[in-house]
VMD Tcl script that builds the backbone (N, CA, C; Angstrom):
set m [mol new atoms 381]
animate dup $m
set s [atomselect $m all]
$s set {name element resname resid chain x y z} {
  {N N GLN 1 A 0.850 -1.080 0.534}
  {CA C GLN 1 A 0.025 0.057 0.124}
  {C C GLN 1 A 0.936 1.273 -0.242}
  {N N LEU 2 A 0.706 2.003 -0.611}
  {CA C LEU 2 A 0.974 3.026 -1.347}
  {C C LEU 2 A 1.018 4.475 -0.063}
  {N N GLN 3 A 1.659 5.096 0.996}
  {CA C GLN 3 A 1.263 6.130 1.890}
  {C C GLN 3 A 1.959 7.407 1.742}
  {N N LEU 4 A 1.237 8.048 1.244}
  {CA C LEU 4 A 1.434 9.447 0.742}
  {C C LEU 4 A 1.259 10.835 1.907}
  {N N VAL 5 A 2.609 11.278 1.786}
  {CA C VAL 5 A 3.053 12.350 2.536}
  {C C VAL 5 A 3.469 13.875 1.708}
  {N N GLU 6 A 1.996 14.829 2.557}
  {CA C GLU 6 A 2.625 16.155 1.604}
  {C C GLU 6 A 2.805 16.876 3.088}
  {N N SER 7 A 3.784 17.753 2.689}
  {CA C SER 7 A 4.431 18.833 3.712}
  {C C SER 7 A 5.058 20.221 2.761}
  {N N GLY 8 A 5.480 21.011 2.876}
  {CA C GLY 8 A 5.838 22.438 2.398}
  {C C GLY 8 A 4.765 23.174 2.654}
  {N N GLY 9 A 3.381 23.494 3.041}
  {CA C GLY 9 A 2.469 24.104 3.217}
  {C C GLY 9 A 2.860 25.406 3.832}
  {N N GLY 10 A 1.952 27.055 4.330}
  {CA C GLY 10 A 2.373 27.469 5.158}
  {C C GLY 10 A 1.788 28.523 4.783}
  {N N LEU 11 A 2.197 29.996 5.152}
  {CA C LEU 11 A 1.457 31.254 4.782}
  {C C LEU 11 A 2.571 32.118 4.133}
  {N N VAL 12 A 2.182 32.820 3.180}
  {CA C VAL 12 A 2.934 33.216 2.015}
  {C C VAL 12 A 2.534 34.718 1.890}
  {N N GLN 13 A 3.138 35.622 1.395}
  {CA C GLN 13 A 2.104 36.812 0.764}
  {C C GLN 13 A 2.079 37.016 -0.704}
  {N N PRO 14 A 1.506 37.662 -1.048}
  {CA C PRO 14 A 1.185 37.507 -2.511}
  {C C PRO 14 A 2.599 37.425 -3.068}
  {N N GLY 15 A 2.653 37.241 -3.908}
  {CA C GLY 15 A 3.531 37.053 -5.318}
  {C C GLY 15 A 5.246 36.399 -4.793}
  {N N GLY 16 A 4.431 35.737 -3.508}
  {CA C GLY 16 A 5.516 34.978 -2.757}
  {C C GLY 16 A 5.871 33.455 -3.384}
  {N N SER 17 A 6.502 32.753 -2.888}
  {CA C SER 17 A 7.001 31.152 -3.422}
  {C C SER 17 A 6.945 30.335 -2.268}
  {N N LEU 18 A 6.214 29.321 -2.430}
  {CA C LEU 18 A 6.520 27.904 -1.803}
  {C C LEU 18 A 6.844 26.477 -2.253}
  {N N ARG 19 A 7.299 25.692 -1.892}
  {CA C ARG 19 A 7.915 24.264 -2.380}
  {C C ARG 19 A 7.024 23.077 -1.999}
  {N N LEU 20 A 5.864 22.577 -2.569}
  {CA C LEU 20 A 5.460 21.511 -1.537}
  {C C LEU 20 A 6.429 20.129 -1.934}
  {N N SER 21 A 5.763 19.155 -1.236}
  {CA C SER 21 A 6.720 18.510 -1.072}
  {C C SER 21 A 6.033 16.819 -0.679}
  {N N CYS 22 A 5.781 16.187 -1.821}
  {CA C CYS 22 A 5.070 14.713 -1.154}
  {C C CYS 22 A 5.900 13.698 -1.408}
  {N N VAL 23 A 6.056 13.341 -0.312}
  {CA C VAL 23 A 7.214 11.724 -0.302}
  {C C VAL 23 A 5.958 10.542 0.078}
  {N N ALA 24 A 6.745 9.452 -0.303}
  {CA C ALA 24 A 5.581 8.428 -1.037}
  {C C ALA 24 A 6.983 7.167 0.364}
  {N N SER 25 A 5.963 6.459 0.385}
  {CA C SER 25 A 6.375 5.032 1.275}
  {C C SER 25 A 5.340 3.780 1.272}
  {N N GLY 26 A 6.621 2.482 1.333}
  {CA C GLY 26 A 5.630 1.750 1.180}
  {C C GLY 26 A 5.283 0.720 0.159}
  {N N ARG 27 A 5.742 1.579 -1.104}
  {CA C ARG 27 A 5.955 1.445 -2.866}
  {C C ARG 27 A 6.675 2.260 -2.845}
  {N N PRO 28 A 7.426 2.016 -4.164}
  {CA C PRO 28 A 8.339 2.817 -5.186}
  {C C PRO 28 A 7.786 3.663 -5.929}
  {N N LEU 29 A 7.706 4.944 -6.331}
  {CA C LEU 29 A 7.153 5.996 -6.389}
  {C C LEU 29 A 7.119 5.455 -8.085}
  {N N ARG 30 A 7.874 5.559 -8.182}
  {CA C ARG 30 A 8.291 5.475 -9.579}
  {C C ARG 30 A 6.765 4.491 -10.339}
  {N N TYR 31 A 6.773 4.069 -10.156}
  {CA C TYR 31 A 5.308 3.183 -11.329}
  {C C TYR 31 A 3.975 3.768 -11.128}
  {N N PHE 32 A 3.967 5.206 -10.423}
  {CA C PHE 32 A 2.789 5.734 -10.477}
  {C C PHE 32 A 2.775 7.411 -11.041}
  {N N GLY 33 A 1.991 7.640 -11.466}
  {CA C GLY 33 A 1.353 8.394 -12.075}
  {C C GLY 33 A 1.215 9.794 -10.767}
  {N N ILE 34 A 1.679 11.047 -10.737}
  {CA C ILE 34 A 1.266 11.600 -9.593}
  {C C ILE 34 A 0.885 13.140 -10.038}
  {N N GLY 35 A -0.309 13.516 -9.325}
  {CA C GLY 35 A -1.432 14.714 -9.225}
  {C C GLY 35 A -1.313 15.278 -7.804}
  {N N TRP 36 A -1.098 16.562 -8.588}
  {CA C TRP 36 A -1.297 17.391 -6.936}
  {C C TRP 36 A -2.697 18.151 -7.587}
  {N N PHE 37 A -3.614 18.445 -6.311}
  {CA C PHE 37 A -5.014 19.238 -6.308}
  {C C PHE 37 A -5.287 19.547 -5.650}
  {N N ARG 38 A -6.150 20.225 -5.628}
  {CA C ARG 38 A -6.169 21.501 -4.567}
  {C C ARG 38 A -7.223 21.280 -4.193}
  {N N GLN 39 A -8.054 21.926 -2.625}
  {CA C GLN 39 A -9.289 22.328 -2.214}
  {C C GLN 39 A -9.423 23.615 -1.729}
  {N N ALA 40 A -10.211 24.090 -2.459}
  {CA C ALA 40 A -10.111 25.640 -1.492}
  {C C ALA 40 A -11.565 25.692 -0.484}
  {N N PRO 41 A -11.740 26.602 0.253}
  {CA C PRO 41 A -12.612 26.956 1.517}
  {C C PRO 41 A -14.141 26.571 0.718}
  {N N GLY 42 A -14.797 25.485 1.154}
  {CA C GLY 42 A -16.232 25.911 0.240}
  {C C GLY 42 A -16.857 25.965 -1.228}
  {N N LYS 43 A -15.443 25.141 -1.957}
  {CA C LYS 43 A -15.006 24.909 -3.050}
  {C C LYS 43 A -14.885 23.265 -3.054}
  {N N GLU 44 A -15.262 22.984 -4.554}
  {CA C GLU 44 A -14.490 21.208 -5.016}
  {C C GLU 44 A -13.164 21.285 -4.859}
  {N N ARG 45 A -12.703 19.577 -4.924}
  {CA C ARG 45 A -11.596 19.903 -5.370}
  {C C ARG 45 A -10.982 20.066 -6.821}
  {N N GLU 46 A -10.241 20.594 -7.556}
  {CA C GLU 46 A -9.463 20.309 -8.299}
  {C C GLU 46 A -8.349 20.644 -9.284}
  {N N ALA 47 A -7.831 20.138 -9.874}
  {CA C ALA 47 A -6.073 19.978 -10.626}
  {C C ALA 47 A -5.695 20.849 -10.776}
  {N N VAL 48 A -4.553 20.763 -10.536}
  {CA C VAL 48 A -3.330 21.575 -10.252}
  {C C VAL 48 A -2.124 21.346 -11.802}
  {N N SER 49 A -1.539 19.297 -11.308}
  {CA C SER 49 A -0.698 18.952 -12.712}
  {C C SER 49 A -0.263 17.983 -12.147}
  {N N CYS 50 A -0.141 17.266 -13.158}
  {CA C CYS 50 A -0.201 15.794 -13.124}
  {C C CYS 50 A 1.506 15.864 -13.864}
  {N N ILE 51 A 2.044 15.061 -13.336}
  {CA C ILE 51 A 3.328 13.625 -14.172}
  {C C ILE 51 A 3.380 12.259 -14.134}
  {N N SER 52 A 3.727 12.133 -15.644}
  {CA C SER 52 A 3.974 10.965 -16.145}
  {C C SER 52 A 4.416 9.727 -15.333}
  {N N SER 53 A 4.439 8.385 -14.590}
  {CA C SER 53 A 5.091 7.729 -14.433}
  {C C SER 53 A 6.297 7.509 -14.765}
  {N N HIS 54 A 6.998 6.954 -16.493}
  {CA C HIS 54 A 7.102 6.528 -17.098}
  {C C HIS 54 A 8.366 7.726 -18.085}
  {N N ASP 55 A 7.656 8.935 -18.279}
  {CA C ASP 55 A 8.804 9.651 -19.161}
  {C C ASP 55 A 8.656 11.323 -18.612}
  {N N GLU 56 A 8.310 11.416 -17.286}
  {CA C GLU 56 A 7.721 12.502 -16.675}
  {C C GLU 56 A 7.886 13.702 -17.500}
  {N N SER 57 A 6.184 13.229 -18.107}
  {CA C SER 57 A 6.189 13.938 -19.219}
  {C C SER 57 A 4.859 15.434 -17.977}
  {N N THR 58 A 4.323 16.116 -18.187}
  {CA C THR 58 A 3.772 17.231 -17.924}
  {C C THR 58 A 2.605 17.633 -18.052}
  {N N TYR 59 A 1.426 17.661 -17.295}
  {CA C TYR 59 A 0.718 18.437 -17.795}
  {C C TYR 59 A -0.639 19.887 -16.444}
  {N N TYR 60 A -0.605 20.499 -16.640}
  {CA C TYR 60 A -1.154 21.883 -16.339}
  {C C TYR 60 A -2.151 21.893 -16.781}
  {N N VAL 61 A -3.036 22.385 -15.778}
  {CA C VAL 61 A -4.480 22.932 -15.576}
  {C C VAL 61 A -4.038 24.686 -15.833}
  {N N ASP 62 A -5.080 25.287 -16.612}
  {CA C ASP 62 A -4.690 26.901 -17.190}
  {C C ASP 62 A -3.558 27.667 -15.852}
  {N N PHE 63 A -4.885 27.965 -15.194}
  {CA C PHE 63 A -4.522 29.240 -13.942}
  {C C PHE 63 A -3.295 28.360 -13.303}
  {N N ALA 64 A -2.314 27.381 -13.076}
  {CA C ALA 64 A -0.849 26.442 -13.578}
  {C C ALA 64 A 0.327 26.660 -14.592}
  {N N LYS 65 A -0.113 27.229 -15.063}
  {CA C LYS 65 A 0.431 27.737 -16.319}
  {C C LYS 65 A 1.606 28.477 -16.071}
  {N N GLY 66 A 3.029 28.525 -16.441}
  {CA C GLY 66 A 3.528 29.199 -16.058}
  {C C GLY 66 A 3.791 29.908 -14.554}
  {N N ARG 67 A 3.727 29.649 -13.528}
  {CA C ARG 67 A 3.930 29.768 -12.337}
  {C C ARG 67 A 3.865 28.674 -11.852}
  {N N PHE 68 A 3.413 27.517 -12.202}
  {CA C PHE 68 A 3.888 25.865 -11.272}
  {C C PHE 68 A 4.607 25.073 -11.821}
  {N N THR 69 A 4.904 24.711 -10.908}
  {CA C THR 69 A 6.411 23.671 -11.994}
  {C C THR 69 A 5.857 22.039 -10.569}
  {N N ILE 70 A 5.476 20.960 -11.505}
  {CA C ILE 70 A 5.426 19.797 -11.012}
  {C C ILE 70 A 7.246 18.950 -11.594}
  {N N SER 71 A 7.130 18.491 -10.714}
  {CA C SER 71 A 8.743 17.529 -10.516}
  {C C SER 71 A 8.784 16.030 -9.781}
  {N N ARG 72 A 9.381 15.323 -10.056}
  {CA C ARG 72 A 9.722 14.036 -9.061}
  {C C ARG 72 A 10.973 13.834 -9.268}
  {N N ASN 73 A 11.366 12.920 -7.791}
  {CA C ASN 73 A 12.803 12.333 -7.921}
  {C C ASN 73 A 12.858 11.040 -7.553}
  {N N ASN 74 A 12.939 10.503 -8.026}
  {CA C ASN 74 A 12.142 8.652 -7.799}
  {C C ASN 74 A 13.799 8.252 -7.172}
  {N N ASP 75 A 14.462 9.002 -7.281}
  {CA C ASP 75 A 15.255 8.301 -6.051}
  {C C ASP 75 A 15.449 8.476 -4.579}
  {N N GLU 76 A 14.389 9.060 -4.492}
  {CA C GLU 76 A 13.631 9.843 -2.961}
  {C C GLU 76 A 12.827 9.504 -2.835}
  {N N ASN 77 A 11.935 9.035 -3.902}
  {CA C ASN 77 A 10.456 8.744 -3.690}
  {C C ASN 77 A 9.459 10.126 -2.860}
  {N N THR 78 A 9.495 10.769 -4.005}
  {CA C THR 78 A 9.355 12.624 -4.258}
  {C C THR 78 A 8.785 13.110 -5.023}
  {N N ALA 79 A 7.189 13.602 -4.863}
  {CA C ALA 79 A 7.160 14.598 -6.195}
  {C C ALA 79 A 7.245 15.904 -5.686}
  {N N TYR 80 A 7.168 17.307 -6.719}
  {CA C TYR 80 A 7.133 18.478 -6.348}
  {C C TYR 80 A 6.397 19.185 -6.549}
  {N N LEU 81 A 6.140 19.864 -5.977}
  {CA C LEU 81 A 5.340 21.340 -6.839}
  {C C LEU 81 A 5.759 22.460 -6.108}
  {N N GLN 82 A 6.768 23.184 -7.269}
  {CA C GLN 82 A 7.163 24.519 -7.056}
  {C C GLN 82 A 5.722 25.594 -7.439}
  {N N MET 83 A 5.772 26.306 -6.634}
  {CA C MET 83 A 4.661 27.396 -6.752}
  {C C MET 83 A 5.078 29.211 -6.919}
  {N N ASN 84 A 4.743 29.303 -7.644}
  {CA C ASN 84 A 5.313 30.782 -7.545}
  {C C ASN 84 A 4.475 32.074 -8.006}
  {N N SER 85 A 4.464 33.496 -7.533}
  {CA C SER 85 A 3.759 34.138 -7.927}
  {C C SER 85 A 2.473 33.588 -7.358}
  {N N LEU 86 A 2.217 33.714 -6.308}
  {CA C LEU 86 A 1.096 33.016 -5.767}
  {C C LEU 86 A 0.264 34.316 -5.119}
  {N N THR 87 A -1.192 34.172 -5.353}
  {CA C THR 87 A -2.649 35.051 -5.218}
  {C C THR 87 A -3.349 34.347 -4.162}
  {N N PRO 88 A -3.952 35.593 -3.551}
  {CA C PRO 88 A -4.661 34.541 -2.595}
  {C C PRO 88 A -5.762 33.955 -3.198}
  {N N GLU 89 A -5.774 33.663 -4.140}
  {CA C GLU 89 A -7.327 32.664 -5.141}
  {C C GLU 89 A -6.608 31.942 -4.533}
  {N N ASP 90 A -5.065 31.063 -4.942}
  {CA C ASP 90 A -3.812 30.133 -4.339}
  {C C ASP 90 A -4.327 29.226 -3.023}
  {N N THR 91 A -5.380 30.282 -2.067}
  {CA C THR 91 A -5.252 29.480 -1.120}
  {C C THR 91 A -6.050 28.293 -0.876}
  {N N ALA 92 A -5.991 27.376 -0.285}
  {CA C ALA 92 A -6.890 26.051 -0.198}
  {C C ALA 92 A -5.623 25.346 0.383}
  {N N VAL 93 A -6.062 23.566 0.082}
  {CA C VAL 93 A -5.301 22.519 0.862}
  {C C VAL 93 A -4.825 21.719 -0.720}
  {N N TYR 94 A -3.139 21.448 -0.225}
  {CA C TYR 94 A -3.184 21.077 -1.719}
  {C C TYR 94 A -3.000 19.745 -1.731}
  {N N TYR 95 A -3.313 18.304 -2.464}
  {CA C TYR 95 A -3.078 17.120 -2.067}
  {C C TYR 95 A -2.218 16.223 -3.347}
  {N N CYS 96 A -1.914 15.339 -2.796}
  {CA C CYS 96 A -0.712 14.864 -4.015}
  {C C CYS 96 A -1.610 13.245 -4.168}
  {N N GLY 97 A -1.567 12.800 -5.290}
  {CA C GLY 97 A -2.212 11.671 -5.360}
  {C C GLY 97 A -0.887 10.845 -6.332}
  {N N ALA 98 A -1.688 9.323 -6.288}
  {CA C ALA 98 A -0.905 8.625 -6.838}
  {C C ALA 98 A -1.800 8.114 -7.147}
  {N N VAL 99 A -1.377 6.786 -8.967}
  {CA C VAL 99 A -2.263 6.287 -9.448}
  {C C VAL 99 A -1.895 5.154 -10.710}
  {N N LEU 100 A -1.489 4.217 -10.635}
  {CA C LEU 100 A -1.227 2.860 -11.259}
  {C C LEU 100 A -1.522 3.574 -12.985}
  {N N ALA 101 A -2.570 3.079 -13.287}
  {CA C ALA 101 A -3.070 3.154 -14.786}
  {C C ALA 101 A -3.893 4.600 -14.935}
  {N N TYR 102 A -3.443 4.645 -15.907}
  {CA C TYR 102 A -3.946 5.948 -16.476}
  {C C TYR 102 A -4.183 6.221 -17.852}
  {N N SER 103 A -4.879 6.772 -19.094}
  {CA C SER 103 A -4.713 6.462 -20.439}
  {C C SER 103 A -3.668 7.817 -20.691}
  {N N THR 104 A -3.963 9.397 -20.491}
  {CA C THR 104 A -3.399 10.367 -20.443}
  {C C THR 104 A -3.273 11.076 -19.018}
  {N N LEU 105 A -2.131 12.112 -19.280}
  {CA C LEU 105 A -2.299 12.929 -18.252}
  {C C LEU 105 A -3.505 14.013 -17.754}
  {N N GLN 106 A -4.004 14.565 -19.017}
  {CA C GLN 106 A -5.105 14.881 -18.967}
  {C C GLN 106 A -6.174 14.295 -18.195}
  {N N GLN 107 A -6.622 13.253 -18.417}
  {CA C GLN 107 A -6.886 12.418 -18.031}
  {C C GLN 107 A -7.539 12.149 -16.147}
  {N N MET 108 A -5.922 11.543 -16.148}
  {CA C MET 108 A -5.701 12.129 -14.992}
  {C C MET 108 A -6.138 13.244 -13.641}
  {N N CYS 109 A -4.770 13.734 -14.819}
  {CA C CYS 109 A -5.307 15.133 -13.750}
  {C C CYS 109 A -7.648 15.215 -13.654}
  {N N ASP 110 A -8.121 15.173 -14.819}
  {CA C ASP 110 A -9.681 15.492 -14.855}
  {C C ASP 110 A -10.521 14.617 -13.908}
  {N N GLY 111 A -10.024 13.490 -14.324}
  {CA C GLY 111 A -11.101 12.608 -13.210}
  {C C GLY 111 A -10.462 12.349 -12.639}
  {N N GLY 112 A -9.272 12.737 -11.449}
  {CA C GLY 112 A -8.970 12.598 -10.252}
  {C C GLY 112 A -9.256 11.031 -9.699}
  {N N GLU 113 A -8.888 9.988 -10.829}
  {CA C GLU 113 A -9.132 9.005 -10.180}
  {C C GLU 113 A -8.038 8.737 -9.493}
  {N N MET 114 A -7.726 8.242 -8.055}
  {CA C MET 114 A -6.423 7.828 -7.730}
  {C C MET 114 A -6.621 7.100 -7.031}
  {N N ASN 115 A -5.123 6.468 -6.581}
  {CA C ASN 115 A -4.575 4.450 -6.157}
  {C C ASN 115 A -5.295 5.261 -4.850}
  {N N SER 116 A -4.149 6.447 -4.331}
  {CA C SER 116 A -3.735 6.790 -2.520}
  {C C SER 116 A -3.302 8.198 -2.767}
  {N N TRP 117 A -4.513 8.572 -1.836}
  {CA C TRP 117 A -4.324 10.651 -1.316}
  {C C TRP 117 A -2.999 10.375 -0.097}
  {N N GLY 118 A -2.492 11.840 0.340}
  {CA C GLY 118 A -2.634 12.477 1.134}
  {C C GLY 118 A -3.605 12.979 1.992}
  {N N LYS 119 A -2.936 13.577 3.148}
  {CA C LYS 119 A -4.091 14.232 4.086}
  {C C LYS 119 A -3.709 15.830 3.354}
  {N N GLY 120 A -2.817 16.292 3.105}
  {CA C GLY 120 A -2.970 17.513 2.370}
  {C C GLY 120 A -2.026 18.641 2.980}
  {N N THR 121 A -1.493 19.433 2.222}
  {CA C THR 121 A -0.894 20.754 3.220}
  {C C THR 121 A -1.647 21.703 3.123}
  {N N LEU 122 A -1.855 22.925 3.745}
  {CA C LEU 122 A -2.287 23.797 4.053}
  {C C LEU 122 A -1.902 25.556 3.425}
  {N N VAL 123 A -1.935 25.994 2.420}
  {CA C VAL 123 A -1.329 26.865 1.775}
  {C C VAL 123 A -2.379 28.513 1.839}
  {N N THR 124 A -1.820 29.454 2.151}
  {CA C THR 124 A -2.564 30.183 3.145}
  {C C THR 124 A -1.694 31.731 2.042}
  {N N VAL 125 A -2.254 32.137 1.311}
  {CA C VAL 125 A -2.004 33.204 0.416}
  {C C VAL 125 A -2.322 35.111 1.389}
  {N N SER 126 A -1.924 35.543 1.915}
  {CA C SER 126 A -2.195 36.678 2.690}
  {C C SER 126 A -1.395 37.734 2.529}
  {N N SER 127 A -1.470 39.044 3.219}
  {CA C SER 127 A -0.820 39.667 3.435}
  {C C SER 127 A -1.128 40.167 4.457}
}
mol reanalyze $m
mol bondsrecalc $m
mol representation Tube
mol addrep $m
């Protein structure tokens, strides 16, 4: 069973940056596609970005393009989400998820059907 633990959230001022980490245990992360998702207060969970298991290709939803960067280090069993130029609208709990089988990265992100989820890390963007 794959366990995921997110970290790196916190309070940041508008325009600031944060780097989220998702550390996996129980199984090698290299076999899994990874997605970052977020849920703001009173809103549904939404996809942020996904990265493939085999060639590290990436997919970003529109609000993340140009500001966020997803990456992974399979040797460290860790995935990352670098977030720059943060705005108050980015305030949310950020979750990482992992999935073994998927058809496309966009399907992985849009569907959000993950085999494992972390418990999330809170990002608050405020002055």
